[in-house]
N, C-alpha and C positions, 0 to 999 in steps of 0.2 A: 137574642136570648132575652129573658125578663128576668128579674129576681124583685123581691120586696124588702122593705126597710123594717126593722121592727121597731115596737116602741123605744126600744135603748140604742137606736140606730146603728145596729148589726146589719149586713149584708150578706148574705151567703153566696158566695160564688158557685157558678154550678160545677160537678166534678169534671166535666168534659174538658172545660177550659183550663181547670187546675192541671191536668194530665196534659192540656197541649202547650201549658208553660213550664212543665215538667216542676210544679212545685210540691214539695213536701210540707208532713205536719211541722210548725216551726220555725220553716224559711221567712226572711222577712220580702215584705213586697212595699214599694214606694206608692204612695197616693197622691196624687197632685190633680188640681183643676186646670184647666186651659179651654178657652173661649167657652165656658159654659159645661164641659163636659167631665168627667171623671174619670181621670186617666190612671189605670194600675199596673204599675210595673215591678216585674220578679228582683231583688236584689241577689244578683249573681256573685256567689263568692267560690272563687277562683280554688280555694282550698276545699271545700266542701268535702270532694271525694279522693280519695290518695290513688292516683295511678298506680298501675305495674305491668310489668311484663310479661307476658305467657307467650305459650307456642301453639299457634294457629293449629286446631285440628284436622283442617282441611288441608293447609299448604306444609305444613310442617315452620313456617318460619315465625321470628318472633313477631309480635303486636303488643301495642299497648291497649290496656284496657283498665276501665273505672267502673267494674261491675255489672252485672246483670239487670240492675235497675236503673243505668245511666238511661238519659233520653236519647231517642233513636235519630240520630244525625240527619237533617232532612236539610234542603237546599234553603228552605224556610227559617228552620232553627240557625242556620249557620247566618243568614242575611238580617236577623232581627239580631243576632249576637255582635256582628259589624255594625250595624246601627247603633245599639248600647254603646259599644266603645271606639267611640268616633277617632 
């Protein structure tokens, strides 16, 4: 994926990547240089969303939710989180 650097040094991250890492406007990211590469990592705030218990519509059992806009919990997302918090 390609992007351009503006005259002022701004870089626009493609929206598909922003969605992939579940960033929202106002979220912070860490930018680092490693072996000549720029590495951008989202700073995950554990208290960003308030979790609550609801009743599952299908099973009728209590489940934990953080809302409809929560990131999809994929195996890749879990793996990335586990690597982020060693």
